[in-house]
C-alpha positions as a Markdown table, in Angstrom:
| # | Residue | x | y | z |
|---|---|---|---|---|
| 1 | Met | 83.7 | 106.3 | 25.1 |
| 2 | Pro | 82.5 | 103.3 | 27.2 |
| 3 | Pro | 84.3 | 100.7 | 25.0 |
| 4 | Leu | 87.5 | 102.6 | 25.4 |
| 5 | Leu | 87.2 | 102.8 | 29.1 |
| 6 | Gly | 86.3 | 99.1 | 29.2 |
| 7 | Ile | 89.5 | 98.2 | 27.1 |
| 8 | Tyr | 91.7 | 100.4 | 29.4 |
| 9 | Leu | 90.4 | 98.8 | 32.5 |
| 10 | Gly | 90.9 | 95.3 | 30.9 |
| 11 | Phe | 94.5 | 96.2 | 30.0 |
| 12 | Lys | 95.1 | 97.7 | 33.4 |
| 13 | Ala | 93.8 | 94.5 | 35.2 |
| 14 | Gly | 95.7 | 92.3 | 32.7 |
| 15 | Asp | 98.9 | 94.1 | 33.3 |
| 16 | Met | 98.5 | 93.7 | 37.1 |
| 17 | Val | 97.9 | 90.1 | 36.8 |
| 18 | Ile | 100.8 | 89.5 | 34.4 |
| 19 | Arg | 103.3 | 91.3 | 36.6 |
| 20 | Glu | 101.6 | 90.1 | 39.8 |
| 21 | Thr | 101.5 | 93.6 | 41.3 |
| 22 | Phe | 97.9 | 93.2 | 42.5 |
| 23 | Val | 99.3 | 91.9 | 45.9 |
| 24 | Tyr | 100.5 | 95.4 | 46.6 |
| 25 | Leu | 96.9 | 96.8 | 46.6 |
| 26 | Ala | 96.4 | 95.1 | 50.0 |
| 27 | Glu | 99.0 | 97.5 | 51.4 |
| 28 | Phe | 97.8 | 100.9 | 52.5 |
| 29 | Asn | 100.3 | 103.3 | 51.0 |
| 30 | Thr | 100.3 | 106.3 | 48.6 |
| 31 | Ala | 100.6 | 104.1 | 45.5 |
| 32 | Ser | 97.6 | 101.9 | 46.4 |
| 33 | Val | 95.5 | 104.8 | 47.3 |
| 34 | Met | 96.4 | 106.6 | 44.0 |
| 35 | Phe | 95.7 | 103.5 | 41.9 |
| 36 | Thr | 92.3 | 102.9 | 43.6 |
| 37 | Leu | 91.4 | 106.6 | 43.1 |
| 38 | Glu | 92.4 | 106.4 | 39.5 |
| 39 | Val | 90.4 | 103.2 | 38.8 |
| 40 | Val | 87.3 | 104.0 | 40.7 |
| 41 | Gly | 87.0 | 107.7 | 40.1 |
| 42 | Gly | 88.6 | 107.9 | 36.7 |
| 43 | Val | 87.4 | 104.6 | 35.0 |
| 44 | Ile | 84.5 | 102.8 | 36.9 |
| 45 | Ile | 82.4 | 105.8 | 37.7 |
| 46 | Pro | 82.7 | 107.5 | 34.3 |
| 47 | Leu | 82.1 | 104.1 | 32.5 |
| 48 | Arg | 78.9 | 103.7 | 34.6 |
| 49 | Met | 77.9 | 107.2 | 33.8 |
| 50 | Phe | 78.5 | 106.9 | 30.1 |
| 51 | Leu | 76.3 | 103.7 | 30.0 |
| 52 | Ser | 73.5 | 105.5 | 31.5 |
| 53 | Pro | 70.8 | 106.9 | 29.1 |
| 54 | Ala | 69.9 | 109.7 | 31.4 |
| 55 | Val | 73.6 | 110.9 | 31.5 |
| 56 | Arg | 74.0 | 110.6 | 27.7 |
| 57 | Lys | 71.0 | 113.1 | 27.4 |
| 58 | Ser | 72.3 | 115.6 | 29.8 |
| 59 | Pro | 75.1 | 117.9 | 28.8 |
| 60 | Pro | 76.1 | 118.7 | 32.3 |
| 61 | Leu | 76.3 | 115.1 | 33.3 |
| 62 | Leu | 78.2 | 114.3 | 30.1 |
| 63 | Phe | 80.7 | 117.0 | 31.0 |
| 64 | Thr | 81.1 | 115.6 | 34.5 |
| 65 | Ala | 81.8 | 112.2 | 33.2 |
| 66 | Ala | 84.3 | 113.4 | 30.7 |
| 67 | Leu | 85.9 | 115.6 | 33.5 |
| 68 | Leu | 86.3 | 112.5 | 35.6 |
| 69 | Cys | 87.9 | 110.7 | 32.8 |
| 70 | Arg | 90.3 | 113.6 | 32.2 |
| 71 | Ser | 91.2 | 113.9 | 36.0 |
| 72 | Arg | 92.4 | 110.2 | 35.8 |
| 73 | Ser | 95.4 | 111.3 | 33.8 |
| 74 | Ala | 96.6 | 113.5 | 36.6 |
| 75 | Ala | 97.4 | 110.3 | 38.6 |
| 76 | Val | 98.7 | 108.2 | 35.7 |
| 77 | Pro | 102.2 | 110.0 | 35.1 |
| 78 | His | 103.2 | 109.4 | 38.7 |
| 79 | Gln | 102.3 | 105.7 | 39.0 |
| 80 | His | 105.5 | 104.5 | 37.1 |
| 81 | Leu | 107.4 | 105.6 | 40.2 |
| 82 | Tyr | 105.4 | 103.3 | 42.5 |
| 83 | His | 104.3 | 100.4 | 40.3 |
| 84 | Gly | 107.3 | 99.9 | 38.1 |
| 85 | Ile | 105.4 | 100.6 | 34.8 |
| 86 | Tyr | 108.6 | 101.8 | 33.1 |
| 87 | Pro | 111.6 | 99.5 | 32.9 |
| 88 | Thr | 114.8 | 100.3 | 34.8 |
| 89 | Val | 116.4 | 101.3 | 31.3 |
| 90 | Cys | 114.2 | 104.5 | 31.3 |
| 91 | Tyr | 115.6 | 105.4 | 34.7 |
| 92 | Ala | 119.1 | 105.2 | 33.3 |
| 93 | Leu | 118.1 | 107.6 | 30.5 |
| 94 | Leu | 116.4 | 110.0 | 32.9 |
| 95 | Phe | 119.0 | 110.1 | 35.6 |
| 96 | Pro | 122.5 | 109.6 | 34.3 |
């Protein structure tokens, strides 16, 4: 699981650099807070937990780390509204 979280984090950071959307993280609004919660609570903390030998040997802590990873997906579907992940063509298809 840690390699997948690392790859996800790398692609997420690379996407922000390529599209130059990282400048919007300095603004305090719903989108920046949701993104920060997603990355910190859904990627960085579980990644650190999965890398810990103590967590890997404890079923309750493994469950907690997996639950944090799963909770990340609750924020992801709404980010395209704020960060422009989907191209405008999709909006034309969704809203005729």
